[in-house]
C-alpha positions in Angstrom: -51.6 22.1 27.7 -49.2 19.1 26.6 -52.1 17.2 24.6 -53.2 20.3 22.6 -52.4 20.8 19.4 -52.0 24.8 19.5 -52.8 26.2 15.8 -52.2 30.6 15.6 -53.9 32.3 12.3 -50.2 33.2 9.7 -48.8 29.6 10.8 -48.1 27.8 7.5 -49.5 24.5 5.6 -46.5 22.3 6.4 -46.5 23.1 10.5 -50.2 22.6 10.9 -50.2 19.4 8.9 -47.6 18.2 10.3 -49.1 19.5 14.5 -52.3 17.6 13.3 -50.6 14.4 12.4 -48.6 14.3 15.4 -52.4 14.1 17.0 -54.1 10.9 16.2 -56.1 11.1 18.9 -57.8 14.9 18.5 -57.8 14.4 14.6 -58.4 10.9 13.7 -59.7 12.7 10.4 -58.2 15.3 8.2 -59.7 16.9 5.1 -57.8 19.0 2.0 -58.8 20.7 -0.5 -57.4 22.7 -3.0 -57.8 24.1 -6.7 -56.1 21.5 -8.7 -55.8 23.7 -11.7 -54.5 26.5 -9.9 -53.6 25.5 -6.8 -51.0 28.8 -6.3 -53.7 30.8 -6.2 -56.9 28.9 -5.0 -56.8 28.7 -0.7 -56.3 25.3 1.0 -59.0 24.3 3.2 -58.2 22.5 6.0 -61.0 20.6 7.8 -60.7 18.7 11.0 -64.7 17.4 11.2 -64.1 15.9 14.5 -62.8 19.2 16.4 -65.7 21.4 14.3 -62.8 23.8 12.2 -62.4 24.5 9.4 -59.2 25.8 8.3 -58.5 28.1 5.1 -54.3 28.8 4.2 -54.7 31.4 1.2 -52.2 29.2 -2.0 -49.4 31.9 -3.0 -48.3 31.3 0.7 -49.9 29.0 2.4 -50.1 30.4 5.1 -53.5 30.4 7.7 -55.0 32.6 7.8 -58.8 32.1 8.6 -59.9 29.9 11.4 -63.8 28.9 11.8 -65.2 26.9 14.5 -68.3 24.9 12.9 -69.0 23.0 16.2 -67.8 25.3 19.7 -69.2 21.3 21.2 -66.5 19.5 19.8 -63.0 21.8 20.7 -61.5 24.1 24.1 -60.1 27.4 22.7 -57.3 29.1 24.2 -56.8 33.1 23.6 -54.7 34.4 25.9 -54.0 31.4 27.8 -57.2 31.2 29.1 -60.2 29.4 27.8 
């Protein structure tokens, strides 16, 4: 798993962004959406189009609350060390 980036529920937005940016070959594009009017009250959405993932962080503590898989063919998922 050396070339994979682990993303887990509860991770901070800063931690996930740091990990994703460290793997540009896996995540060449990062789309971030947030409310400029209420950045601390509305969720932050991080979309990784090349991996078929959309990550949703809550606004107040910026923790990962939802991992949406938009395309299962684009990324291998691991749960309890099994794909």
